[in-house]
N, C-alpha and C positions, 0 to 999 in steps of 0.2 A: 378778727379782733376790732372792736369798736374804737373810734377815735377818742383819745383821752383829752380832757380839757385841762386848763391851767391848774386848777385846784387838785385834780386827780394826779397830775404829774408831780405836784408838790408833795402829795401824800404818799406817793408810790415809793416805798423805802427799799433800796437795794442792799443796804447794810446799815448798821446803827447810825453812822454819820453821813450817809449819802442817800440822796433821793433822785429819782429819774429825771426831774426837771433840770438838774445840773448838767446832764449829758445831752439834753435836747434843745435847750434854749440858746438862741443865737440872735444877735442884733440884726444880722442880714436876713435871717428867716422872718423875723418880725416885720422888718421894713418892707419885704416883698410878699408877705402873707403866705409863706411856705410852711406847710405842715411838716415838722421835722422830728417825728417820733417813729422808732423802729417797730417791727412786728414782734410777736411774742418770743420768737427764737433770738432775735437781736437783743431784747431786754434781758434774756437769760445770760447772754454773753457779757453784757454790761454788768450784770450782777456778779458774774464770776470775777471780773476785773476788780470790782469793789471788795468782794469778800477775800480774795486771795492776794491783792496788792495794795489798793488804796486804803482800806481799813487798817491793815497792819502798819502801814506807813503813818497814818493818822494816830494810831495808838502809841507807836514808838516815840514820835516827836511831840505828841500831845499839843499839836498846833493845827490850825485850820489848813486843809488841803484845798487849794483853789483850782477847780476844773476849768480849763480854758477852752477845750474842745473835746467833744465826745463823738456822738453819732453825727454823720453828715449824710443826708438823703440825696438822691439824684437831683431832686428839685433844688435843694440848697446849693449843690455843687455847680449848678449852672452859673451861680454868682461867685463862688469861691474858686473854682477851677483847680481843685486838687489833682495830683497825679492819678492816672487811671488805676494804679495798683494800691492806692491808699487803703489801709485797714480801717480807717474811720468809716468807710462805707459799710463794713461788715460788723460794726460794733465790737471790733477787736483791738481798738486803739484809743488812747486818751493822752491829752496834753495837759500838764498840770504843774503847779508850783506848791511848795510847802512854805507857808508864811514864816519869814525870818530865817530860813535855812538855805544854804547854797545848793543849787540844783545838782551840781557835781557830787556833793555829799549824799544827796538823796539817791542818785543813781548808784553810787557805791554801796549804800545800805541795801538797796533792792538786789543788787548783784550778789551780795554776800549772804542774804537771808531769805529771799522770796523767789517764787516761781515767776518766770516771765519769758517771752519769746525774744523781743528786741528792746533795748533801751538806748537812747541817745539824747543829746542836748540839742535844742533848736533855739534860734534867735540869739545872735551874738551879743547884742546890747544888754539884754536882761533875760538870760537863758531860762528855759523851762524844760521839763522832762517830757520826752515823747516815749511812750511805752506801748508795746503790743503784747497781747496775751491770747493764747489759744488753749482750749481745753485739753487737747491731746497733741503732743509733739513740740512743747516749748523748747526752743533751741538754746536759750540763755546766752544770747549774743549781746555783750556790752560793747556798743560801738564807740564809747568814749575812750576805750583803751585799745592798744595794738592787738592784743590777743583776740578780742572779739572781731576787730576789723579784718584780721587775717582769715577768720573762719567764715566771714560773710561773703558768699559768692555773688559776683556780678555777671559772670558767664562761666563757661566750662573751665577756662584756664586763668581767670582773673578774679582776684579778691578785692574787696573795698580798700584794704590797706594799700595795695599797689597804686590806687588812684588818689589817695589822700595823704600818703607818706610824703613828708616835705622836710628837707634839711633846714630850710629857712624857718619853718614853723617850729621845729625842734630847738633851733638855736635861739629863737626869740620867745620860746615857751608860749606859743600861740595854739589855740584849739583850731583844728583844721578839718572838721567833719561837717558836711552839709546836712540840711534837713531831709525829711522823707522825700520830698519832690526832687531835690538835688541828687539824691542817691539813685532815683529812677532815671534821671538824665545821664548819670555816669554809666548806668546799665546800658542805655541806648548806645553810648560811645563804644562800650565793650562789644556789644552784640553786632554792631554794624561796621566797626572799624578794626578794633584790636583782635577780636576773636577770628574773623576771617583772615587777617594777616598771619596770626599764629598758625592757623590750620594750613594755609598755603605754603608758607616757608618751612614749617615743621621745626621751628626753633623758638626758644623762649624770647619773648618781647620784653625789653627793658624799658619801663615807663619812668622817665626822669621828672615829669611834672604832669599832674592831673588836675584835681580841684585845688583852687587857691581861695581861701576866705578873703573877704575885703581887706582885712588887716595884713594877711600874708602877701597878697598881691601888691599892696602899697609899698612893701619893702623889697620886692623883687626888682632888681635893676633892669630897666628897659621895658618893664611890663606896662601894657596899656590899661588905663582905667576902665575901658570897656571890654577887656579881655574875656574871651569865651571860657577861659579857665575859671573865672569867677562864677559863671553860669552853669558849671558842671557839664560843659558841652565840648571840651577839648582835652587833648593829651599830647605831650611831647614824648617821643620814644625812638628806639632804634633796635636793630637785631645785630648782635655781634657777629661779624663775618659777612654780613650782607651790606653791600654798598647802599648808602642812604638815598642816592639818586634812584637806584634800581627799586628800592622799597617804595619811595614816593611815586614813581612812575607806575608801578603795579597798582597802587591804590587809585591813581588817576584813571587808569583804564578799566578797573574792575569793580570799584566800590562807589556807593553813593556817599557824598560828603558835602559839608558846607564850605570849608576852607582847608586847603592843603598847601603847606609851606615847607620848602626845603630850606633849612636855616643853617647858615655859617658852615656850609659843606665845601671843603677843598679836597678834591679827589687825590691830589698829589700827597696829601698828608695821611691818607689811609681811608678805607671804605667807611669807617665809622666816625670820621671827622664831622662835627655838627650833629644835627638831629632832624627828625621829621615832626612837624606839627600838623595834626589833623583834627577837625571838629565835625560834629554832627548834631543836627537839631530837629526836633519835631514841632517847634514853635511856628515854623513857616517853611516855605520851600527851600531846600538846600541849594546854595548858589553855585557849587562846583567851581569855586574860585581857586586858581593855582598861582602861587607866588614863589619867588626865590628871594631870600633875604641874606645879605652879607655885609661886610664892611664897606663894599663898593656901592651899596644902595639896595633898593627894592625893585624887583623885576617881575613883569607879568610872565605867567607860565613857570615851568621849572627850569627854563632856559635863559634867554638873553635880552628880551625887550624891556628896557628900564621903564619903571612907572614914572609918570609925570605928576608933580604935586602943584 
């Protein structure tokens, strides 16, 4: 397929109200001279998104649909650094807003009336809709609501809901679902920490805190502004009937982790007093830092050497 110029992209109609240029143009691509146009198969997938989702949305609301991000080429991603699993690379995803309409209302309309694979909201300050669509096997997972979150797997035994469910968010009516990249980071935590723990001990793992949006984190007592919970890189958890020190020590010996903290554990009060905090990152080398935190202070290791500040 020959390279398409600007005028050809503007003229290439994907549906009555959408042209190819809306899915390819990006200020970063223009700045760095990156050609950001998919192949013929990719264009067909963008056309399917337009015909089956965006055009019906445009027709229903009779308002402009603003495409914020469509296709992302490998060359463009060198500057954007999207998660490796992003469906933007495959022309199966689009980020958009409908002018004058709340994005949550748009997501609800899509969920009720149109075919789609995954829909969620991104960007807390001014949310947009992130939607994926595949020709065969659309799962219809609305990640803005609990039912969709429960059906979205992060690993064999863990769903998205377990990592975003928050009593604090519910109490304060705060949206607490990360973007596409954040969901990938939660998957890394499950695959590298929680799932191995589940398989070794053979018992359900109770996650008490996973992702915290900036708003949720700000109202959690004692939470750090730089908490890895905000970055989708950490979880607090325990296994009923398994001593939390035993659980933490097994992770220390057997798993790769960034930070491992035994928090507020008093064995004399029972095996499940307190909880275990573990984090995992792919952004840099994992530190394998072990700490114990309690009312008596913060200590190096899971034992007794107190940290100096």
